[in-house]
N, C-alpha and C positions, 0 to 999 in steps of 0.2 A: 674943092680944095686941091691944090697941086701937090700930089704925092712926091714929086721930084725933089721938093725941098727937104724931105726926110731921108736920111741914109744911116746905115749901121756901120760903125767903125769895127773892122774885123779884129783889130788888136784888143780893143775894149771888150768886145763880145767874148773872146776867148779867155781874157783875164777874168771877166765876171763868171764865166762858166767854170773856170778852174777854182776860183775862190768858193763858189757855191758848192761844187763837188767836194772840195776839201772840207768845207763846213759840215756838210751832211755826213761825210766819212768820219770826221772827228766826233760828231755827235753820236754816230753809231758805235764807234769805239768807246766813247765815254759813257754810253747809256748804262752798262753794268755798274760803273763807278758811281754814277748819279743815283741809281737805284740803291746801291749799298749805302751811300750817304743819306738817302731818304730813310732807309730802314734804321740806320744808326741814330738819326734824329728822332725817329719815333720811339726807339728804345730809350733814348735819353729822356724824352718827354714823359714816357710812361714811368721811368725810374724816378724822375722828379715828382711826378704826381703821387707815386707810392710813398716817397719820403715825406711829402707834405701831408699825406693822410695817415701818418704814423699814429697819431693820437686816436684817429677814428678806428684804426686797426686794433689798437689795444682795447678800446671800448668794446668793439665787436667781439673780440676773443673772450673778454671778461663776461660779456652778456651770454655768450654761448656756453661758457663754463658754468655759469650760475644756473642756467636752464637745465643743462645736462645733469648736474648734481641733484636735481629734484625729480628726475624721471625714473622713479621706482616707488613701490608701494609703501615703503616705510620712510618716505621722505620727511614726514612730520617728526620723526625721531632722529634720523641720522642722514648725513650726506652720503652720496653714492660711494665715494672713495673710501669712506670709513667702513662700510659694510660689504663692499664688493668682493665677490669671488670671481677672479678673472675668467672671462668666457673662454671656452674651448670648443673647437669645431671638429666634427668627424673628418678625418682625412679622406678625400675622395680617391677612387682608384687613380693611379698615375696616368697622366695624359700620354697617349702613344705617340712616339716619334719614330716613324718608319725608317728614317734615314740614320738614326742612331744605332750604333752597334749593340749597346746594352742599355736598358732602361732602369728605372728605380726598382730595386729588389725588395719585395715585401716579405716579412717573416711569415711563418706558418699560421700564426694566430690571426693575422689580418686576412689570409687567404681562406681561413676556416670559418670565421664569423662573417655572415653575409653583410655586405654594405647596404644599410637601410636608411636612405635619406628621409624616409617618411616616419621613422621611429628610431630614436637613438638609444633605446634601452640596452640592447645587446652590446653596442659599441662601448657604452659607459661601463656596463657591468664587467665585461671581459677586457676592458682597457686596450682597445685597438688603437692604432696610430691616430694621432690628433694633430691639429694645427692650432697654434696660439693665434691671437689676433695679429701679432706682428708677422707671423708666417703667412697668414691669409692675405694681408695687405701687400706682401712683397711681390706678388705676381703682377701688380700694376693694372689689372683690369677692373671693370665694374662688378660689384658683388651684390647678391641678394641673400640676406640672412633668413633662413627658413627653419621651421620647427613647430611643434605643437604649441597651442596657447598655454602660456604660463611657464615656458622653458627659459625665458629671459632674453628674448630678441631685442626688446626695447632697451633693456639694461646694457646689452652688448653694443648697441648703436650709441647710447649715451656715453658709454665708456670710451668708444672711439672718438666721439666729439670732444670729450674731456682731454684725451691725449693730444689730439691735434691742436686744440685751443691752447694747451700748455706747451706746445712745440716739443713734445716728448720725443727723444731720439729713437724710441722703439718703433715708431711708425715710419721710419725711414724718410723718404722724400716728401711724404705728406706732412712732415713737421713744418714745412714752409707753405702748406696749402691754407686757403681761407675757408673755414668751415661754415656751412649754412645748415642749421638743424631745424627741420620742420616736421610736423605731422601732416598727413594727407589732408586733414581738415583745414589746415592753415593755407593750403593752396586755393581753396574755395573756387574750384573749377566748374561747379555745377551749371550755373546760368550766366557765366561771365564770358564775353568775347574779348580775348586778349589783344591789346594793341601791340604789346611787346611781350615776348616770351619770358622775360625776367621780371615782369611786373608783380606776379604773386610772391616771388621770393623777396624782392626789394620792399614791397609794401609791408609784408609781415615783419621783416627785419627792422624797418623804420618805426614800428609801433612802440618799441621800447626805448627809442632814442630821443634825446633832447632836440629841441628845435634847431640848435646849432649843429648837432651831429647828423641830423636826419638828411640834410642836403648833401653833406660830404659823404655820408654812408652810401647813398645811392650811387654816387660817382665811383666810390671805392669798390663796391660790389660789382658794378658793371665792368670796371677795368679788370677785376680779378677773373671774371668769366672770359673776357676777351684775351687775357694773357695765359689762359689755361691753368690758373692757380686755384680755381674754385673747387671745393669738395662739397657736394650736396648729400646730406644725410637725411633720408626720407623715411619716416616711421609710419606705420598704420596700413600699409597695403594688405596686410593679413587680416584686417578688421572689416574690410568693405566687400560688398558683393561683386560678382564678375563684371557687371556693366560699369561700375565705378572704377574697377581696376583697369578696364580697357580705356576709359577716359584719361586716367592718370598716366598709363603707359604711353598713350598717344602724345600727351604733354611731354613726357620724358624724351620720346623720339624726336619731337620738334626741338627740344632744348639741345639735344646732342647734335642735331643737324646744324643748328646755328653756332653752337660752341662745342665742337667735337673733342676738344681736349679736356672737357670737364670730367672729373671723377665722380661717380655716384655709388653710394652704398645705401641699400634699402632693406626694409624688413617686409617679408611676404609669406604667403602660405603656399605649400605645394599643391593645395587643392586647385589653385588657379594662378598661374604666372603670366597668362596671356602671351604677349610677344616679347617679354623681357629677354628670353634666351636668344631670340632673333637679333636683339640689340647687343648681343655678346655679353650679357650678364651671366655670371656663373653662380648657381645656387650653392651655398654652403650651409650644411645642417649644424645647428647649435647642439652640442651634446648636453644631455641632462646631467645633473650632478652625480658624480660617483660618491661612494661612501666617504672617501677622504675629503672631497670638496664639501660634503654635508657637515663633516666634523669641523672643517675650517670655518664655515659659516656660523655654526652654533657657538664656537669659541669666540668669534668676533662679536656676535650678538650679546653673549653673556658678559664679556668684558665691557662693552659699551654701555649696556644696561646698568651694570653695577656702578660704573664710574660717572654716569651722567643722568640717565632717566630715573634711576632709583632714588636719586636725591631730590626729585621734584615733589611738590606738596601733594599733588593728586595721587602719586604712588604711595607716599607715606600714609595717606588716609585709607588706602585700600587694604587688601588682605596682606598678611605677613609674607614677606619675600622668602622664597625657597632658595637654597643655595644653587648657584648656576651649574655646578658639577652634577648635582642630582637631576636638575631639570633637563640638562643636555643628555644625560644617560637615558632618561625616559623618552625624550624626543627622538633619540637614535633608533629606538625599537621600531621595526617595520617601516623605517623611513625610505627604504629603497623604492617603494611604490609611489612616493610623493614627488610631485614636480617641484621645482624651486619656488614657485608661487605658493603652493600648498604648504610646503615646509615653512616658508616665511610667515604665513598667517597662523599656522599652528604654534610656531615659536612665540609669536607676538601674544597670542591668547594665553599661553602657558606662563609667560613672564608677567603679563598684565593681570593675570588672575581672573580674566573674564571668558576663558575658553569654555566651550559647551560640550566637550567630548574629545575623544582621541582621533576621530576620523577627519578626512579632508573636508567633508561636507560640514561638519561641526565648525571647523576653522573658518570656512567661508561665511557661515551663518553668524558666527561671533564677530567677524570683521564688519559685516554689514550692520549689525546692531550697534557696534562700537561707533561707527561713523554717522549713522542715521540720526538726525535731530529728534528729540523725544516726542515732539508734537506731530511728527510725520509717520503715519502707519506704514508698515512694510508692504501692505497691499498697493499703496501708491507707487512704490518702487517696482513692484511686480508688474503693474499695469503699464508703466512707462517702458519697461524692458520688453514686455510682450508686444506692444505696439511697434516698437523699434524693430523687433525681429520679424514680425509678420509683414511689415511694410518694406522690409529690406532697407531700412534707414538707420544704420548704426550711428551715423552722424546726422542728427535730426535738427529741424528748425524749432527753436524754443517756442515760437508763437503757435505752431501746430501742436507741440508737445503739451502746452498748457490746456488745450482742449482734451487731450488724452486723460489728464489727471485732474480736470476741473472739479470733479465730484469730491476729490480729497482736499481741495484747497480750502483753507480756513480764512474767511473774510477778515480783512484787517480791522474792520469796525468791531467784529465780535471779539477779536483778540484785545483790542483797546478797552472795550467795555468790561471784559473779564478782569483786566488790570485795575480799572477804576473800582469795581465791586470789591476786589480783594483789598485794595487800599482802604476803602471805607469800612469794610468789615473789621480790619485790623484796628482802625481808629476807634470804632465802637467798642471793641473788646477791651481796649486800653482805657476807655473813659466811660465805663458803665454807670458810674455814679453821677455823671453830669449829662443826662440824655438831651436836655434842651440845648446844651452847647453843641452837641454833636449834630442835632437837627439843623441848628442855625449854620453850622459849618457846611453841611451838605447843601443847604440852599444857596449859600454864598458861592460855593464851588460849582454848583449846578449851573449857575448862570454862564459860567465860562466853559462848560464842558464841550458844547458844540463847536465853539471856536477853537478850543484846544484840540478836539478830536480831528478837525480838519488839518491842523498843523502836524499832529502825530501820525495820522493814517497814511499820509503820503509816502513817508520813507519806509513803511512796512514792506519787507521783502517777501516775495511769493515762495511757493513750495520749491520750484526749480532753483531759485536763487539761493535758498538755504541749502539745497543739496550740493550746489557748486561750492558754497562756503565750507561745507563739511568734507569735501574732497571726493565725494561719490560721483559727481559729474564734473566734466571739464568743459570750460567755455572757450569757444573760438570766435573768430570774426563773423560779422554779419549774422548774428543770432544763432550760430551753429553750436550744438552741444553734443556730447557723447559720454558714455559711461567711462569711468577711470580705467577700467580693464574689461576686455570682452568676456572673460570668465565670469565676472560679476554680473554682467548683462545676461549671459546665457543661463546662469544659475537662477536668476530672478524670473526670466521669461519661461524657462522650463518648469519651474515650480508653479507658476501661475497657470500654464496650459495643462498641468497635470490634473486639474479639476474638470477637464473637458475631454471630448474626443479630439484626436490630433487634427489640427486645422489644415485644410487643403492648401491654404495660402502658404503654409510652411513646407509641406511635402512636395509641392510643385516647384519650389525654388531650385535653382542650380546649387551645386555644392559650394558652400562658403562657410567660414568659421561661425558666423551667427547662426546658421541653420544647424550645423553639427553640434555646437555647444548647447543650443536649446533642446535638441533631440536627446542629447546625453542626459541632461538633468530631468527632462520629461520621462525618460525611461526609468530613472531612479525613483521619482516621486509619483508617477502615474499609476493608475490601477492596472492590475494584471490584464484585464480585458482590453483596455485601451492600448497598452504597450504591445500586447500580443497581436492586435490588429495591425499595428504599424510594422511589426516584425514580418508578418505574412506578406504585407505589401512590398517591403524591401527585398525579401527573399525571391519574390516573383519578378522583380525588376532586374533585367540582365545588365551586367556590367563586366563583360569579359576582360581578361588579362589583369586589370588592376583590382577588380573585386572590391571597390571602395564601399559599397553598401554593406558587404559582409564584414569588412574591417571596422566600419562604423558601429555596427551592432556588437561586434566583439569588444569594443572599448567600453560598452555599457556594463559588461559583466563585472568589472572591478568594484563598482559601488552598488549595483542593483541588488535588491533583496534576494537571498539565496533560494527561497522557496517559490519563486516565480516560475510558472510552467514554461514560459517562452524561452528561458535560459537553455533548456534542453535542445530546443530547435536550433538555436544559434551555435551551441557547442558541437552538435552533430555536423552542421554545415562546415564549421571550421576544421573539425577532425577529418572530414572527408577530403577537403582541399589539401590539407597537410600531407595526406598519404598519397597524393597524386603526383607521381614523378614527372609528369609532363608539364607541371606548373613550375614557374621560376623559383629558384631558391630564395630570391629576394622577397617574393610574396609569402612563401612558406615560413621564412624567418620572421616576418612580421606577425604571422599567426602564432608562432612559438612565443614571441614576446607578449602578445595579447592574451594567450591562454595562461601563461605563467602569472601575469599580473592579476588575473581574475580571482586568484585565491581559491578557486573551486577545488574541493578535495578529490574530485574525480580526475582532475588534470594530471596530478602527479602519477596516479596509477596508469593513465593513458601513456605518459612518457615512458614509464618503466616497461609497459607492454611493447611499445614501438622500438625499444632497445633490442628486442629479439627479431626485428624485421630482417629480411634478406636484402633490403635495399640499403646500400651504404649511405645514401643521401638522407633517408628517413632516420637512420641510426644517428647520423651526424646532428640532425636537427633535434632529435629527441634528447640527445646528450646535452646539448646546449640548454634545452628547456629544463632538464633535471637539475643542472647546475644553477640556473637562474632561480629555481624554487628552493635550492639548497636541500634537496630531498635526500635525507640520510639513508632511506630504504633503497636508494638506487645505486649505492656504492658497489655492491657485489656485481650487479649487472654491468656497470661501467668498467669494472676491472676485467670482466669477461670479454669486453670489446677488445682489450689488448691482445687476447689470445686468439680470437677467431677472425679478426679483420686486419687487412694489410693496407687499406686505403689511408693515405697520409692524413687527409683532412678529417676523416672520421676518428682516427686515433687522437689527433690534436683536440677535437671537440670533447672526447671522453676525458682527456687529461685536464683540460680547462674546467670541466664540470667537477672533477674530483678535487681540484685545488679550491674551487668555490665552496664546495661542501665543507671541506676543511676539517673533518673528523680525523682521529688518529688512524683509523683504518684507511681512509681515503689518502692521507699523506703517505702512509706506509706503502700503499700500492704504487704511488708515484715514485717513491724512493727506489723501490725494487726495479721498476721499469727503467729508471735513469741508470742504474748500475748494470742491469742485465739485459735490457731490451735491444731490439735492432736499432740501427742508427736513426731512422726517422722517428721511432718511438722515443728514443732518448732525447732527441731535440724537442719533440712535442712536450715531454714532461718538464724539461728545463724551462721552456717558455711559459709553461703553466705555473711553475714555481715562482716566476717573476710576479705573478698576481697575488702572492701570499706574503705580505710584508714581514710576518713573524718567522714561522718555521721555513717558509720557502726561501727567503733571502739568506738565511743562515745555511741552508742546504747548498745553495749556489756558491757561497763563500768557501765552503768545504770542498765542493766538487772541483773548483778551479785549481785546487792544490793536489788532487788525487793523481797518483801515478798510473793513469789510464787515459790514453790519447782520446778515445771516444767520449769518455766522461767529460774531459776538459773542453773538447770541441763543443759538446752540447751545452756546457755551462756558459760558454761564451755567448751563445744564442740567447740564453736566459738573461744574462747580465746586460746584454744590448737593449733589452726591453725596459730596463729600470732607469728612470730619469732622476738618478741621485748621484752626487759627486763621488761617493765611495765606489759606485759601480763603474763609473768612467775611469777612476784611478786604477781599479783592478784590470780593466781592459787595456789601459795604456801600459801597465806593467807586463801583462801577458804578451802584448805585441812585441815587446823588446826582450823579455827574459825567458819565455817558454822555450824548452829545448826542441820542440817539434815545429818545423816550418808550417805544417798544415794548420796548427793551432794559431801560430803567429799571424798567418794570412787572414784567417777568419776574424781575429781580433782587429786587425788593421781595417778590414772591410766594414766591420761594425762601427768603428770610430768614424770612418769616412761617411758612412750612411747617416750617422747622428748629426753631422754638420751639413747634410745635403738635403734638408727638408724643402728647399726651394723647388725641387722637382715635384713635390706634392702640391705646392701652391698653384691655384688656378691661374692660367695664362690666357691671354686673348689669342684666339685663333687668327692666323694671317688670312687674308682673302685667298680664295682658291687659286687665283692667278699668280699668287706669290708663294704658294706652298711648294717647297722643293720636291717632296715625294710625289705630289700630285702632278707637277710639271713633268717629272721623269716618267710617271705612269702614262700621262697623256702622250708623250713621245712614243712609248711602246705601243700605244693603241692607234697611233697615227692621227691624233687629234690635237687641237689647240685649245687654249683657254683664254678667251678675250678678257681684257681688264673689266672688272665689275660684274662678270658673269657668275651665276651661282654654280655653273658646271654640273648641273643636276644629272645629265645623261652619263657623264664620265664617272661621277661619284656612285651612281647606281651600278655601273659596271664593276667598280672597285668593291662595292658591297658584296658582290657575288664571287669575288676573287678567292682562289684557294688559299692565298696567304692571309691568315687571320689578322695579322698586324695591319695590312692594308684595309681589310674589311672594317675593322674597328676604327681606324683613322677616318675612313669615309663616313662612318656612322656619326662621328662627331660633327661633321658638316651638315649632313642630311637633316638631322633633328633641328637645325637652326632655321631651315626653310621648309617646314612641313607642307605637303600638298596631298591630294587624294592618291596620286600615283606613288608618292614616297611612302605614305602610310601603308598602302597595300604591299609594297615591296618589303617594308619592315615586318609586317605581319607574317608574310611567307618565310622570311629569313628567321623569324623568331621560333617558328615551329620546325626548323630544320634540325638535323642531328647535331649541329654544333652547339654544345651547351654554353660555351663561353659567349657566343654571339647572342644566344637567347637571354642570358643574364644582362648583357650590355644593352640590348634593345629594351628590356623591361625597365631598366634604370632610366634610360632615355625617355621612355614614356611617362615614368613617374615624375621626372623633373621637367 
């Protein structure tokens, strides 16, 4: 082919080149605009999809609300909102902000009472700072509600779900969230390979939907997760063993990787959180009920019972109803040692008239008898619970469980034949004068018995099915079941095992709630020899720093028989650790709580003896223990603390104890200290008076008017601790009208602090590469922080820094990425001379 026929026109070439260049240049300039248009289109598409799914959203919220209202033990009597005592969390120590000039100022009471996430007894009794549910949610991060079994974690989660489902303004931005409320068993992760990470959530949510809503619900939920509007509320992590916790946490990690904007609130146990803290979950400890909350609960129960339940036929046929005022007065006696679950069951038994005693054990036993069908022996329940505990299967397959209890199963044919015999016997009794007619009737009916038996036997429900109907068991998807509450399962399992030597299948398990609850009730019901053997085994098992085995045995003292020989071994070990000043106050504070709850008469004497110690820390702890036991014999020793010790927190502990004891002598000692003591003692007594609603509050009202600047200043600190409108009104008046600027300033600070609880709410830590203080510290060290790096080396340097604020801020990051090197560094730092660092590291290891 002759190439000379083809030629390129220069003008056309340059015109084409210019047009092409202009086109690509225009496209480059327009690309951001096109991307913005595309994003706007997606947003409009999503908005349209959400509007069209409005009916599905309403259905979903109503379904969540209905489910949440039934997630409590007394759901057969009342809805959750009717009987609810709003949940309260222990306020954690304020998060350190190295770059801030001043952090959140805690009062003396909060600095005196050790922060114990593993035991909320002291915090509840001495009324340390707390967070409401709204406060806890304000931080915006993912939360894990923790606490001992029976403290109300499931109720708190259900209450959260109810508020979000109702779009309650108290939950802030979460009012617009789409809640998904599930139990761990509903995820059914055991043997399933997930094609889509949302499948378990969507499949469970669709089960209660109509055919029409099911398909739309799937699209609605998927869109909610994609848009970052989903709120996953996951219950039950505290009920399962560590290997299942790991599996569930792995699922949560994948979910957050795919949908990072998802908010998650879970319930769990401090015994094992796995990697939840690495995923930036913040543990918040639910506070057990204070005496005022217990009174609130009893009043609600009494009013509801008299207005609704008492009018029902089954109650009218039972024992004569006792006046609720008398019942509640009796129930309030020694109620401080009861968990919310135990108080609920004891109250139910008292009002229903089927209670079997005054103890918590009697309340649990009465509840089990109340719910168990008459034809099912309690031994069947105990066998089921024991097998569940020994096999570490709190969520068990009903097909395997039937093998566990098959010896207790009553064949349907036997039940049917018993019904036929009863019917015939009744007929014979009514027609004794016409025997031939009866025989003829039997023959006629006999011909159809086999055929009728086949028809009637089929629908007979088995033992497990009847337990589900009674409410003792809860049924989940794919044949999965569990006990309605882990405390019930632990009670039954421990009681069954008490007939034998402790099973190695139990002792060899890692710590989880099923193991600890079973051991708790085994220790109560087991023989002295069997429990003593277990005690020796645990005492010989080292568990440095946290001493979980020792604390586990200490918890048994509360209900175990007083004359058991092994109690002395446990009490001695607890007392020895309590008096060791090298141990963290957090651990020893837990020992104080455990000893006080034991009710052992020797404990009060031990605390009085320790009040004479030369160690201010031991005296501080002993004072808190004496107050917790309301030991009237300790008043003089506590008053002597005011004279011989100058340590602020020890003085505060003695003042709190005297206020708790509340006798005339105790209150007079506080009054004298408020009027005549040194300034830190005056403040301590004023804050202690805030815990005494009768004489204490009146004393503070009078003190704020006294013509003594030191008394008025101290009274301001006391009034600041009272969450009542009249107290806030007095503070506001003092801020503007007091003649001394020093008093006015303190009142202003107290008012500002009361509106600044957001600083106590847990917040998500920024990545190390975005932390201002760490970036500045890296510059000082001549180092950089690559994006996404854990900055471990830099943080370990900061941990050893002389600036305690830097060290504590570094600790908050290091505990999120534990490794052997980090654990070793924390161990060495814990046993340094810095007491503040020791306590912080201990808390980090607990959580």
